[in-house]
LUMBA-447392 format. One record per residue (C-alpha): residue in one letter; y, z, x negated. Coordinates in pm, 1 decimal, padded with zeros to 6 digits. Layout:
N
<rec rest="A" c2="Y" c3="Z" c1="X"/>
...
//
This chain:
176
<rec rest="M" c2="05831.2" c3="-01527.7" c1="00554.8"/>
<rec rest="K" c2="05547.8" c3="-01780.2" c1="00796.7"/>
<rec rest="K" c2="05441.8" c3="-01895.8" c1="00457.5"/>
<rec rest="L" c2="05362.7" c3="-01565.2" c1="00339.2"/>
<rec rest="L" c2="05201.6" c3="-01463.5" c1="00659.7"/>
<rec rest="S" c2="04992.7" c3="-01746.3" c1="00658.8"/>
<rec rest="A" c2="04890.5" c3="-01705.4" c1="00274.2"/>
<rec rest="C" c2="04806.2" c3="-01353.7" c1="00376.2"/>
<rec rest="L" c2="04604.6" c3="-01406.4" c1="00690.4"/>
<rec rest="M" c2="04398.3" c3="-01649.8" c1="00469.4"/>
<rec rest="T" c2="04333.0" c3="-01450.2" c1="00196.8"/>
<rec rest="F" c2="04251.4" c3="-01148.0" c1="00435.5"/>
<rec rest="A" c2="03982.6" c3="-01407.1" c1="00604.0"/>
<rec rest="L" c2="03831.2" c3="-01540.9" c1="00238.8"/>
<rec rest="L" c2="03803.1" c3="-01168.5" c1="00154.2"/>
<rec rest="S" c2="03620.3" c3="-01006.1" c1="00472.0"/>
<rec rest="G" c2="03366.9" c3="-01355.6" c1="00442.2"/>
<rec rest="C" c2="03267.5" c3="-01206.8" c1="00119.4"/>
<rec rest="A" c2="03190.4" c3="-00813.0" c1="00288.6"/>
<rec rest="S" c2="02800.6" c3="-00739.4" c1="00254.6"/>
<rec rest="V" c2="02640.1" c3="-00605.2" c1="00527.5"/>
<rec rest="E" c2="02506.8" c3="-00250.9" c1="00529.7"/>
<rec rest="V" c2="02188.6" c3="-00106.3" c1="00676.2"/>
<rec rest="S" c2="02459.0" c3="00146.2" c1="00815.9"/>
<rec rest="D" c2="02575.5" c3="-00099.8" c1="01038.8"/>
<rec rest="Y" c2="02307.7" c3="-00101.0" c1="01273.7"/>
<rec rest="R" c2="02264.1" c3="00290.3" c1="01320.6"/>
<rec rest="A" c2="02376.2" c3="00331.7" c1="01682.7"/>
<rec rest="E" c2="02155.2" c3="00019.6" c1="01752.7"/>
<rec rest="T" c2="01804.3" c3="00089.6" c1="01966.6"/>
<rec rest="P" c2="01563.4" c3="00106.4" c1="01974.0"/>
<rec rest="A" c2="01556.5" c3="00300.8" c1="01639.0"/>
<rec rest="L" c2="01316.7" c3="00193.1" c1="01365.3"/>
<rec rest="D" c2="01010.0" c3="00460.7" c1="01310.6"/>
<rec rest="L" c2="00818.2" c3="00262.6" c1="01037.8"/>
<rec rest="R" c2="00510.8" c3="00513.3" c1="01102.8"/>
<rec rest="Q" c2="00525.6" c3="00474.9" c1="01504.4"/>
<rec rest="Y" c2="00533.0" c3="00050.2" c1="01461.1"/>
<rec rest="F" c2="00339.1" c3="-00028.5" c1="01144.6"/>
<rec rest="N" c2="00000.5" c3="00115.9" c1="01276.8"/>
<rec rest="G" c2="-00281.6" c3="-00024.8" c1="01417.4"/>
<rec rest="K" c2="-00362.3" c3="-00449.4" c1="01420.6"/>
<rec rest="L" c2="-00028.5" c3="-00655.7" c1="01413.0"/>
<rec rest="D" c2="00051.6" c3="-01023.6" c1="01363.3"/>
<rec rest="A" c2="00303.6" c3="-01197.5" c1="01246.6"/>
<rec rest="W" c2="00356.1" c3="-01591.4" c1="01253.8"/>
<rec rest="G" c2="00634.9" c3="-01720.0" c1="00999.8"/>
<rec rest="M" c2="00746.9" c3="-01965.8" c1="00779.2"/>
<rec rest="F" c2="00937.3" c3="-02038.1" c1="00420.2"/>
<rec rest="Q" c2="01248.8" c3="-02268.9" c1="00444.5"/>
<rec rest="D" c2="01378.3" c3="-02406.4" c1="00100.5"/>
<rec rest="R" c2="01745.5" c3="-02357.4" c1="00002.0"/>
<rec rest="S" c2="01833.5" c3="-02680.3" c1="00204.8"/>
<rec rest="G" c2="01650.9" c3="-02555.5" c1="00523.4"/>
<rec rest="K" c2="01306.9" c3="-02745.2" c1="00522.4"/>
<rec rest="V" c2="01015.5" c3="-02584.1" c1="00630.3"/>
<rec rest="I" c2="00759.8" c3="-02594.1" c1="00308.8"/>
<rec rest="K" c2="00520.9" c3="-02353.5" c1="00420.6"/>
<rec rest="R" c2="00414.2" c3="-02222.1" c1="00781.5"/>
<rec rest="F" c2="00196.9" c3="-01881.9" c1="00810.3"/>
<rec rest="H" c2="00022.8" c3="-01676.5" c1="00990.2"/>
<rec rest="V" c2="-00072.2" c3="-01268.6" c1="00900.3"/>
<rec rest="A" c2="-00301.9" c3="-01056.9" c1="00985.1"/>
<rec rest="M" c2="-00191.7" c3="-00668.4" c1="00936.4"/>
<rec rest="L" c2="-00404.7" c3="-00325.2" c1="01002.6"/>
<rec rest="A" c2="-00164.2" c3="-00058.1" c1="00939.6"/>
<rec rest="S" c2="-00245.7" c3="00291.0" c1="00906.2"/>
<rec rest="W" c2="-00063.0" c3="00625.8" c1="00764.1"/>
<rec rest="Q" c2="-00134.8" c3="00986.2" c1="00622.2"/>
<rec rest="G" c2="00139.1" c3="01154.5" c1="00620.4"/>
<rec rest="E" c2="00439.0" c3="01022.3" c1="00454.0"/>
<rec rest="V" c2="00221.9" c3="00741.2" c1="00312.3"/>
<rec rest="G" c2="00115.5" c3="00435.2" c1="00489.2"/>
<rec rest="T" c2="-00108.6" c3="00124.0" c1="00425.4"/>
<rec rest="L" c2="-00032.4" c3="-00192.0" c1="00523.9"/>
<rec rest="D" c2="-00310.0" c3="-00436.9" c1="00460.4"/>
<rec rest="E" c2="-00164.7" c3="-00806.1" c1="00488.0"/>
<rec rest="S" c2="-00379.4" c3="-01124.9" c1="00511.4"/>
<rec rest="F" c2="-00228.9" c3="-01460.7" c1="00471.9"/>
<rec rest="T" c2="-00338.0" c3="-01790.7" c1="00609.8"/>
<rec rest="Y" c2="-00117.2" c3="-02093.3" c1="00530.5"/>
<rec rest="S" c2="-00060.3" c3="-02353.3" c1="00707.2"/>
<rec rest="D" c2="-00251.8" c3="-02580.9" c1="00364.6"/>
<rec rest="G" c2="-00529.4" c3="-02370.5" c1="00430.0"/>
<rec rest="T" c2="-00474.0" c3="-02125.3" c1="00148.6"/>
<rec rest="A" c2="-00492.4" c3="-01775.6" c1="00190.0"/>
<rec rest="Q" c2="-00339.0" c3="-01476.1" c1="00016.0"/>
<rec rest="K" c2="-00362.7" c3="-01075.1" c1="00055.3"/>
<rec rest="R" c2="-00134.2" c3="-00771.6" c1="00010.7"/>
<rec rest="V" c2="-00193.4" c3="-00469.8" c1="00035.7"/>
<rec rest="W" c2="00182.8" c3="-00244.2" c1="00051.1"/>
<rec rest="T" c2="00168.4" c3="00128.8" c1="-00004.3"/>
<rec rest="L" c2="00472.0" c3="00269.2" c1="00206.6"/>
<rec rest="T" c2="00593.6" c3="00648.2" c1="00125.4"/>
<rec rest="R" c2="00863.2" c3="00817.3" c1="00329.4"/>
<rec rest="Q" c2="01132.0" c3="00978.2" c1="00105.8"/>
<rec rest="P" c2="01281.2" c3="01294.5" c1="00195.1"/>
<rec rest="D" c2="01601.2" c3="01098.7" c1="00309.9"/>
<rec rest="G" c2="01410.1" c3="00899.8" c1="00573.9"/>
<rec rest="N" c2="01442.5" c3="00592.9" c1="00344.6"/>
<rec rest="Y" c2="01125.6" c3="00414.7" c1="00188.5"/>
<rec rest="I" c2="00941.0" c3="00353.2" c1="-00167.1"/>
<rec rest="G" c2="00713.0" c3="00029.4" c1="-00093.9"/>
<rec rest="R" c2="00462.1" c3="-00102.1" c1="-00376.3"/>
<rec rest="A" c2="00218.7" c3="-00402.3" c1="-00386.6"/>
<rec rest="A" c2="00028.5" c3="-00555.2" c1="-00693.8"/>
<rec rest="D" c2="00247.9" c3="-00849.2" c1="-00721.4"/>
<rec rest="V" c2="00565.7" c3="-00648.8" c1="-00670.7"/>
<rec rest="V" c2="00722.3" c3="-00593.4" c1="-00983.8"/>
<rec rest="G" c2="00815.6" c3="-00227.2" c1="-00987.4"/>
<rec rest="E" c2="00883.7" c3="-00054.0" c1="-00663.1"/>
<rec rest="A" c2="01086.9" c3="-00217.1" c1="-00343.8"/>
<rec rest="R" c2="01334.5" c3="00019.8" c1="-00207.0"/>
<rec rest="G" c2="01391.8" c3="-00000.2" c1="00186.8"/>
<rec rest="E" c2="01680.3" c3="00158.1" c1="00338.0"/>
<rec rest="L" c2="01656.5" c3="00255.2" c1="00693.4"/>
<rec rest="S" c2="01932.3" c3="00246.3" c1="00989.9"/>
<rec rest="G" c2="01903.3" c3="00290.0" c1="01401.9"/>
<rec rest="N" c2="01671.7" c3="-00107.9" c1="01453.2"/>
<rec rest="A" c2="01671.7" c3="-00214.0" c1="01100.2"/>
<rec rest="L" c2="01510.8" c3="-00186.3" c1="00744.1"/>
<rec rest="H" c2="01642.4" c3="-00342.9" c1="00418.9"/>
<rec rest="W" c2="01420.0" c3="-00399.9" c1="00159.1"/>
<rec rest="R" c2="01526.8" c3="-00517.8" c1="-00174.9"/>
<rec rest="Y" c2="01232.3" c3="-00555.2" c1="-00417.3"/>
<rec rest="V" c2="01129.8" c3="-00862.1" c1="-00708.5"/>
<rec rest="L" c2="00785.1" c3="-01035.4" c1="-00593.4"/>
<rec rest="A" c2="00579.1" c3="-01225.4" c1="-00866.8"/>
<rec rest="L" c2="00541.5" c3="-01555.0" c1="-00700.4"/>
<rec rest="P" c2="00271.1" c3="-01788.0" c1="-00804.6"/>
<rec rest="V" c2="00397.1" c3="-02143.5" c1="-00790.6"/>
<rec rest="D" c2="00205.8" c3="-02452.4" c1="-00882.5"/>
<rec rest="G" c2="00028.8" c3="-02250.7" c1="-01192.5"/>
<rec rest="K" c2="00329.0" c3="-02051.4" c1="-01308.7"/>
<rec rest="V" c2="00462.2" c3="-01721.2" c1="-01165.9"/>
<rec rest="Y" c2="00826.4" c3="-01644.7" c1="-01131.7"/>
<rec rest="H" c2="01009.3" c3="-01316.7" c1="-01089.4"/>
<rec rest="V" c2="01190.3" c3="-01338.3" c1="-00751.8"/>
<rec rest="D" c2="01446.8" c3="-01131.3" c1="-00553.5"/>
<rec rest="F" c2="01400.5" c3="-01056.4" c1="-00255.5"/>
<rec rest="D" c2="01649.1" c3="-00947.6" c1="-00015.6"/>
<rec rest="D" c2="01461.2" c3="-00863.5" c1="00291.3"/>
<rec rest="W" c2="01599.4" c3="-00754.1" c1="00661.2"/>
<rec rest="M" c2="01374.8" c3="-00633.8" c1="00957.6"/>
<rec rest="F" c2="01499.1" c3="-00557.5" c1="01310.8"/>
<rec rest="L" c2="01327.8" c3="-00402.2" c1="01578.2"/>
<rec rest="I" c2="01361.5" c3="-00576.7" c1="01906.3"/>
<rec rest="D" c2="01177.5" c3="-00360.1" c1="02123.5"/>
<rec rest="D" c2="00818.0" c3="-00181.3" c1="02067.9"/>
<rec rest="K" c2="00606.8" c3="-00484.4" c1="02040.6"/>
<rec rest="V" c2="00851.9" c3="-00730.1" c1="01849.1"/>
<rec rest="M" c2="00974.6" c3="-00687.8" c1="01501.6"/>
<rec rest="L" c2="01198.8" c3="-00965.0" c1="01349.4"/>
<rec rest="N" c2="01207.4" c3="-01007.2" c1="00947.4"/>
<rec rest="R" c2="01448.4" c3="-01232.5" c1="00744.4"/>
<rec rest="S" c2="01396.6" c3="-01252.7" c1="00375.3"/>
<rec rest="F" c2="01674.5" c3="-01435.9" c1="00112.3"/>
<rec rest="M" c2="01506.7" c3="-01531.0" c1="-00193.3"/>
<rec rest="S" c2="01668.6" c3="-01560.0" c1="-00531.6"/>
<rec rest="K" c2="01635.3" c3="-01590.2" c1="-00859.9"/>
<rec rest="F" c2="01913.8" c3="-01519.4" c1="-01114.0"/>
<rec rest="G" c2="02125.8" c3="-01535.2" c1="-00815.0"/>
<rec rest="V" c2="02026.2" c3="-01874.4" c1="-00731.1"/>
<rec rest="D" c2="01943.8" c3="-01919.9" c1="-00337.5"/>
<rec rest="L" c2="01587.2" c3="-02038.6" c1="-00363.8"/>
<rec rest="G" c2="01552.5" c3="-02016.3" c1="00035.4"/>
<rec rest="Q" c2="01415.3" c3="-01785.7" c1="00268.0"/>
<rec rest="V" c2="01122.7" c3="-01640.6" c1="00492.0"/>
<rec rest="T" c2="01143.5" c3="-01587.9" c1="00867.8"/>
<rec rest="L" c2="00856.0" c3="-01374.3" c1="01068.2"/>
<rec rest="S" c2="00801.9" c3="-01286.4" c1="01363.5"/>
<rec rest="F" c2="00556.3" c3="-00959.1" c1="01415.0"/>
<rec rest="T" c2="00421.8" c3="-00844.6" c1="01688.8"/>
<rec rest="K" c2="00162.2" c3="-00533.9" c1="01809.6"/>
<rec rest="P" c2="-00091.1" c3="-00643.0" c1="02061.7"/>
<rec rest="D" c2="-00134.5" c3="-00471.1" c1="02444.2"/>
//
C-alpha cells in the first residue's frame, strides 16, 4: 500500500510540474495592467539575452516612445546593444473587443497575440531574428508583469522547433 501511495504521489508531482501557467492565474493581481496607460509617452528599458546555458550574450537599452489613438497604439522602440549595434522596431498594438491585443511589427511573422489578465500580459509570436547574416524564425513566449505604475518586468522564452534557445529579460521604467 505504501508503494502504491508513493507511486501515486510521485506521478502527481511529475504531472503537476508539467502544468503550464495561464495568464488568468494573475487575474486578481494588482495593480491591474492597462497597456494604454502604461505604454504612453517616453519609457526606457534595460535588458539582456541569455543563451540556453544562462550565459549573458548581449545587453541592451531600449528608448521607447508610445502613443495611442483610440484602440490602436504605436510603440516606437530604439535598441542600443552592448556591442555598439542598433536596431529599430515599431509595434502597432490593437485592443480587441475582449480586452486582449493583436501586435504587429515589421520583423514579426504574422501577428503577435497578447492575452491580458490582472497585472500580466502574455504574448506569443514569431520573430524574424537576424543572426550572423541569416534570418531565423524564432518562437517567443513573452510574459510582462506590471510591478507598480513606473516599473514593468518582461521575460521572454525563445525557442525553435520546441528547442530552448534562451531568454530575454527586460525592465521597463517610466520617468517621473
